[in-house]
C-alpha positions in Angstrom: 36.3 212.9 47.9 35.2 209.6 46.3 39.2 207.9 46.5 38.7 208.8 50.7 35.6 206.7 50.8 37.4 203.9 48.9 40.5 203.8 50.8 38.4 203.9 54.4 36.0 201.2 52.6 39.0 199.1 51.6 40.1 199.1 55.3 37.1 198.0 56.8 36.8 195.1 54.2 40.3 194.1 55.7 38.9 193.9 58.8 35.8 192.0 57.7 38.2 189.6 56.4 40.5 189.6 59.6 37.1 188.7 61.2 37.5 192.0 63.2 33.8 192.8 63.1 34.0 195.6 65.8 36.6 197.2 64.1 34.8 196.8 60.6 31.3 198.4 62.2 33.7 201.4 63.6 35.1 202.0 60.0 31.5 201.9 58.8 30.1 204.1 61.5 33.2 206.8 60.8 32.1 206.6 57.0 28.5 207.3 57.6 29.2 210.1 59.9 31.1 211.7 57.2 29.0 210.6 54.1 25.8 209.5 55.3 24.2 208.7 52.0 27.2 206.4 50.9 25.1 203.0 50.1 28.2 200.9 50.0 29.0 201.6 53.6 25.3 201.6 54.7 24.9 198.3 53.4 28.0 197.0 54.4 26.9 197.8 58.1 23.6 196.5 57.8 24.9 193.1 56.6 27.5 193.4 59.7 24.5 193.1 62.2 23.1 189.8 60.8 24.4 186.8 60.8 24.8 184.6 57.2 21.7 182.8 56.8 23.6 179.5 56.8 24.8 180.1 60.6 21.2 180.6 61.5 19.8 177.9 59.4 22.8 175.6 61.2 21.5 176.9 64.4 17.9 176.0 64.0 19.0 172.8 62.7 20.8 172.2 65.9 18.0 173.4 68.0 15.5 171.1 66.2 17.5 168.3 66.4 17.6 168.7 70.0 21.2 169.5 70.3 20.8 172.0 72.7 24.3 172.0 74.0 25.8 172.8 70.5 23.1 175.0 69.8 24.0 177.1 72.6 27.6 177.0 71.9 27.3 178.2 68.6 24.6 180.7 69.6 26.9 182.2 71.8 29.6 182.8 69.0 27.5 184.1 66.7 26.3 186.7 69.5 29.8 187.8 69.6 30.1 188.4 66.1 26.6 189.8 65.9 25.3 191.3 69.2 22.5 193.4 67.7 20.6 190.3 65.9 17.8 190.1 68.0 17.1 186.2 66.4 20.2 185.0 68.2 18.8 185.7 71.4 15.4 184.1 70.8 16.8 181.3 69.7 19.2 181.3 73.1 15.9 181.7 75.1 14.4 179.0 73.9 17.5 176.9 74.0 17.4 177.8 77.9 13.8 177.1 78.4 14.2 174.0 76.7 17.5 173.0 79.0 15.2 174.3 82.0 12.2 172.0 81.1 14.6 168.8 80.3 16.1 169.1 84.0 
């Protein structure tokens, strides 16, 4: 049984390296449905839902510099990869409010 899990995890890692986060998330969910206590799959799945800190730092930096269009474009790309990351929606909402106030 451990070999089967390792093979599934390697497949998921290939999807991650290829930037196929939706397929990677699906793979993690599949593993967790069969092996719910698998720590590697659980942590991997949790990490898929969080943008890397460097990306968040860049997004916030763009916003703080008043580069709202750049923040919006980058934020929307991140939302495509991490659609469950609430912080991204909060930042994008702040961008939209700032753009409305600057009209």
